[in-house]
C-alpha positions as semicolon CSV with decimal commas, in nm:
position;residue;x (nm);y (nm);z (nm)
1;M;0,002;0,041;0,008
2;K;0,135;0,373;-0,074
3;T;-0,001;0,636;0,194
4;L;-0,037;0,975;0,209
5;V;-0,003;1,157;0,535
6;L;-0,104;1,536;0,594
7;V;0,163;1,703;0,777
8;E;0,043;1,927;1,088
9;H;0,247;2,255;1,159
10;D;0,244;2,567;1,232
11;G;0,421;2,737;0,946
12;A;0,776;2,710;1,117
13;A;0,756;2,359;1,317
14;I;0,622;2,021;1,266
15;K;0,383;1,945;1,515
16;D;0,466;1,545;1,719
17;A;0,108;1,435;1,662
18;T;0,235;1,411;1,271
19;L;0,540;1,151;1,400
20;S;0,294;0,944;1,557
21;T;0,070;0,959;1,231
22;V;0,365;0,844;0,993
23;T;0,445;0,548;1,261
24;A;0,061;0,445;1,204
25;A;0,112;0,513;0,836
26;S;0,446;0,292;0,796
27;Q;0,213;-0,003;0,914
28;L;0,054;-0,006;0,627
29;G;0,307;0,058;0,357
30;D;0,527;0,321;0,180
31;V;0,472;0,663;0,315
32;D;0,459;1,009;0,157
33;L;0,371;1,347;0,305
34;I;0,184;1,599;0,228
35;V;0,293;1,976;0,375
36;V;0,026;2,266;0,281
37;G;0,045;2,662;0,351
38;K;0,246;2,962;0,292
39;D;0,610;3,007;0,301
40;V;0,668;2,607;0,422
41;G;1,008;2,557;0,232
42;G;1,128;2,491;0,578
43;V;0,878;2,260;0,707
44;A;0,915;2,049;0,377
45;D;1,244;2,029;0,444
46;A;1,209;1,948;0,799
47;A;0,964;1,661;0,679
48;A;1,211;1,486;0,472
49;K;1,421;1,413;0,704
50;I;1,146;1,222;0,890
51;A;1,263;0,833;0,905
52;G;1,060;0,600;0,670
53;V;0,935;0,905;0,443
54;G;0,969;0,857;0,075
55;K;0,835;1,175;-0,080
56;V;0,669;1,520;0,020
57;L;0,438;1,687;-0,188
58;V;0,428;2,059;-0,108
59;A;0,159;2,307;-0,192
60;D;0,266;2,629;-0,110
61;A;0,041;2,960;-0,175
62;A;-0,047;3,268;-0,048
63;H;-0,438;3,148;-0,007
64;L;-0,315;2,855;0,190
65;E;-0,175;3,017;0,459
66;H;-0,419;2,904;0,720
67;Q;-0,477;2,612;0,583
68;L;-0,818;2,610;0,590
69;A;-1,008;2,267;0,528
70;E;-1,232;2,404;0,274
71;D;-0,895;2,451;0,056
72;V;-0,677;2,200;0,193
73;A;-0,936;1,910;0,096
74;P;-0,927;1,931;-0,300
75;I;-0,574;1,926;-0,293
76;I;-0,547;1,608;-0,089
77;E;-0,824;1,461;-0,319
78;A;-0,634;1,557;-0,621
79;N;-0,336;1,360;-0,547
80;M;-0,483;1,069;-0,419
81;G;-0,463;0,874;-0,731
82;A;-0,158;0,761;-0,662
83;Y;-0,257;0,667;-0,277
84;D;-0,424;0,396;-0,118
85;A;-0,494;0,543;0,218
86;F;-0,474;0,929;0,341
87;L;-0,385;0,939;0,728
88;A;-0,439;1,238;0,957
89;P;-0,381;1,327;1,317
90;A;-0,688;1,323;1,499
91;T;-0,643;1,649;1,609
92;T;-0,865;1,952;1,557
93;T;-0,670;1,995;1,210
94;G;-0,680;1,622;1,093
95;K;-1,062;1,641;1,220
96;N;-1,169;1,936;1,038
97;V;-0,991;1,819;0,706
98;A;-1,023;1,460;0,677
99;P;-1,394;1,417;0,686
100;R;-1,385;1,655;0,337
101;V;-1,133;1,450;0,162
102;A;-1,351;1,131;0,278
103;A;-1,688;1,308;0,161
104;K;-1,504;1,422;-0,173
105;M;-1,391;1,098;-0,243
106;D;-1,721;0,899;-0,150
107;V;-1,576;0,635;0,128
108;M;-1,627;0,595;0,545
109;Q;-1,368;0,770;0,728
110;V;-1,207;0,545;1,006
111;S;-1,167;0,760;1,288
112;D;-0,921;0,790;1,613
113;I;-0,748;0,422;1,523
114;I;-0,485;0,296;1,800
115;S;-0,400;-0,003;1,606
116;V;-0,328;-0,102;1,266
117;E;-0,450;-0,538;1,272
118;S;-0,415;-0,508;0,863
119;A;-0,423;-0,322;0,550
120;D;-0,838;-0,288;0,569
121;T;-0,896;-0,401;0,973
122;F;-0,827;-0,075;1,269
123;K;-0,911;-0,092;1,613
124;R;-1,042;0,225;1,753
125;P;-1,215;0,346;2,134
126;I;-1,584;0,358;2,132
127;Y;-1,872;0,447;2,489
128;A;-1,521;0,684;2,603
129;G;-1,241;0,369;2,578
130;N;-1,452;0,170;2,767
131;A;-1,499;-0,100;2,444
132;I;-1,247;-0,144;2,191
133;A;-1,425;-0,184;1,801
134;T;-1,248;-0,363;1,508
135;V;-1,337;-0,166;1,209
136;K;-1,290;-0,335;0,879
137;S;-1,323;-0,094;0,577
138;N;-1,415;-0,226;0,214
139;D;-1,306;0,081;0,058
140;A;-1,051;0,059;-0,222
141;K;-0,929;0,352;-0,078
142;K;-0,958;0,421;0,301
143;V;-0,938;0,775;0,478
144;I;-0,812;0,741;0,832
145;T;-0,767;0,966;1,131
146;V;-0,493;0,861;1,392
147;R;-0,472;0,882;1,779
148;G;-0,139;1,012;1,852
149;T;-0,115;0,901;2,185
150;A;-0,154;0,506;2,048
151;F;0,133;0,532;1,866
152;D;0,518;0,585;1,890
153;K;0,642;0,919;1,759
154;A;0,852;0,819;1,431
155;A;1,195;0,994;1,426
156;A;1,225;1,311;1,324
157;E;1,601;1,269;1,187
158;G;1,769;1,009;0,980
159;G;1,527;1,029;0,662
160;S;1,585;1,151;0,312
161;G;1,285;1,217;0,125
162;S;1,234;1,386;-0,171
163;V;1,071;1,695;-0,182
164;E;0,779;1,793;-0,497
165;S;0,594;2,078;-0,558
166;I;0,176;2,061;-0,646
167;D;-0,037;2,204;-0,800
168;V;-0,216;2,477;-0,528
169;G;-0,565;2,449;-0,611
170;A;-0,821;2,766;-0,582
171;D;-0,882;2,974;-0,326
172;S;-1,247;2,836;-0,193
173;P;-1,487;3,082;-0,137
174;K;-1,664;2,870;0,082
175;S;-1,513;3,036;0,404
176;E;-1,240;3,297;0,479
177;F;-1,000;3,386;0,786
178;V;-1,110;3,629;1,013
179;S;-0,871;3,598;1,301
180;A;-0,727;3,331;1,544
181;E;-0,708;3,412;1,918
182;L;-0,379;3,192;2,022
183;S;-0,320;3,155;2,397
184;E;0,066;3,161;2,460
185;G;0,288;3,063;2,779
186;D;0,579;2,909;2,901
187;R;0,430;2,592;2,949
188;P;0,488;2,285;2,707
189;E;0,173;2,196;2,521
190;L;-0,081;1,967;2,661
191;T;-0,037;1,677;2,383
192;S;0,317;1,731;2,379
193;A;0,444;1,768;2,779
194;G;0,619;1,468;2,962
195;V;0,447;1,611;3,280
196;I;0,107;1,682;3,302
197;V;-0,047;1,848;3,632
198;S;-0,454;1,879;3,583
199;G;-0,643;2,007;3,894
200;G;-1,079;1,934;3,916
201;R;-1,363;2,094;4,090
202;A;-1,248;2,052;4,422
203;F;-1,018;2,346;4,404
204;G;-1,290;2,591;4,476
205;S;-1,236;2,895;4,291
206;N;-1,005;3,038;3,991
207;E;-0,786;3,199;4,231
208;D;-0,666;2,872;4,421
209;F;-0,665;2,659;4,089
210;H;-0,378;2,917;3,999
211;K;-0,227;2,962;4,341
212;L;-0,142;2,585;4,396
213;L;-0,101;2,404;4,056
214;D;0,118;2,712;3,895
215;P;0,393;2,666;4,142
216;L;0,379;2,290;4,147
217;A;0,393;2,304;3,759
218;D;0,669;2,543;3,725
219;K;0,900;2,287;3,970
220;L;0,808;2,002;3,762
221;G;0,885;2,152;3,414
222;A;0,500;2,069;3,380
223;A;0,214;2,133;3,158
224;V;-0,128;2,267;3,334
225;G;-0,438;2,059;3,232
226;A;-0,778;2,068;3,382
227;S;-1,124;1,888;3,455
228;R;-1,418;1,962;3,243
229;A;-1,603;2,055;3,595
230;A;-1,314;2,268;3,659
231;V;-1,326;2,390;3,268
232;D;-1,748;2,474;3,327
233;A;-1,698;2,638;3,636
234;G;-1,444;2,893;3,529
235;Y;-1,122;2,793;3,695
236;A;-0,914;2,706;3,384
237;P;-0,961;2,807;3,003
238;N;-1,130;2,566;2,721
239;D;-0,802;2,482;2,599
240;Y;-0,661;2,344;2,915
241;Q;-0,928;2,065;2,921
242;V;-0,831;1,704;2,963
243;G;-1,090;1,443;2,837
244;Q;-1,280;1,309;2,560
245;T;-1,455;1,676;2,493
246;G;-1,106;1,793;2,568
247;K;-0,782;1,670;2,502
248;I;-0,628;1,334;2,481
249;V;-0,301;1,312;2,660
250;A;-0,042;1,050;2,730
251;P;0,288;1,191;2,917
252;E;0,508;1,013;3,097
253;V;0,365;1,141;3,440
254;Y;0,006;1,252;3,474
255;I;-0,079;1,394;3,828
256;A;-0,460;1,437;3,905
257;I;-0,517;1,674;4,213
258;G;-0,894;1,706;4,325
259;I;-1,042;1,528;3,996
260;S;-1,313;1,263;4,081
261;G;-1,252;1,085;3,783
262;A;-1,550;1,047;3,566
263;I;-1,527;0,881;3,286
264;Q;-1,564;1,160;3,018
265;H;-1,207;1,267;3,194
266;L;-1,068;0,919;3,202
267;A;-1,081;0,862;2,870
268;G;-0,872;1,181;2,782
269;M;-0,587;1,017;3,024
270;K;-0,540;0,690;3,132
271;D;-0,316;0,574;2,858
272;S;-0,045;0,759;3,075
273;K;0,220;0,595;3,183
274;V;0,237;0,672;3,502
275;I;-0,095;0,807;3,706
276;V;-0,083;1,002;4,029
277;A;-0,399;1,062;4,209
278;I;-0,430;1,326;4,512
279;N;-0,788;1,298;4,651
280;K;-0,961;1,301;4,936
281;D;-1,210;1,058;4,849
282;E;-1,112;0,744;4,874
283;E;-1,366;0,598;4,708
284;A;-1,276;0,824;4,385
285;P;-1,294;0,645;4,052
286;I;-0,964;0,807;3,993
287;F;-0,804;0,563;4,228
288;Q;-0,869;0,249;4,021
289;V;-0,662;0,365;3,728
290;A;-0,394;0,551;3,954
291;D;0,004;0,412;3,965
292;Y;0,030;0,613;4,337
293;G;-0,248;0,768;4,529
294;L;-0,269;0,975;4,822
295;V;-0,592;1,022;5,034
296;A;-0,510;1,403;5,121
297;D;-0,709;1,728;5,160
298;L;-0,549;1,909;4,798
299;F;-0,492;2,232;5,005
300;Q;-0,253;2,044;5,295
301;A;-0,076;1,805;5,062
302;V;0,002;2,028;4,727
303;P;0,162;2,298;4,908
304;E;0,365;2,075;5,077
305;L;0,428;1,846;4,806
306;T;0,566;2,209;4,632
307;E;0,778;2,294;4,922
308;K;0,945;1,951;4,925
309;L;1,026;1,974;4,540
């Protein structure tokens, strides 16, 4: 099989989710990449160095600067004649582009896969990860999104792929870029952080959430996450949310503080390598998945832990 993988990037650097998607694609067959954007020569060169990549297709034009899905999907469809499968990370970008590609090609999409069983059979979580479905696609060409936390990252160096320019298509009149409000901070992104410290509704206020969690995260060089309850209560912004309707993470260490462990939250973090839970309720569901648990009041335990670090 020949596979085409969408390179997710910010115009300067390739996102880690792309490397995991390359690993998934390599289990299907030969891997080529497609880079779409404006002034993306540097991104294309970096993509060509990813281990196992044969060729990098580049669509570089002014109207592709913001990588709107309505512009990107037709370019991918136009180049699928030579490929058996298209794969994209199961991120906001990938989930925006892949369904449009599938619709244009009139094929089913296989979403959020966590395992490649064969050329046409895949595993994906359902019911918030409480069950795993095995899905077989009989379509001649496959459109797949990949859960990055389920696959190891391909090596970013060591490859020697070629770079080839392709037709950039037309500027779609269906949508236009208006503005972007991007959160910036010194801490690592949730989806790529090695350590994550997450807080729940038990913190009681926005002030206590940040007063207690931020110093701990700074000591650990960690990203800060939150449960949906904490986000809904206004303690943390939406981009902090970990869970089925937030971000799916799998860091080396996940520290859940004041989080009961609802199914929605567990679906987003239970693949973490080591899970540490701090909760005063010894019956909290979070302790069922935790490797280390501390039954304690977070208002006493967190400051003490931060001090000892």
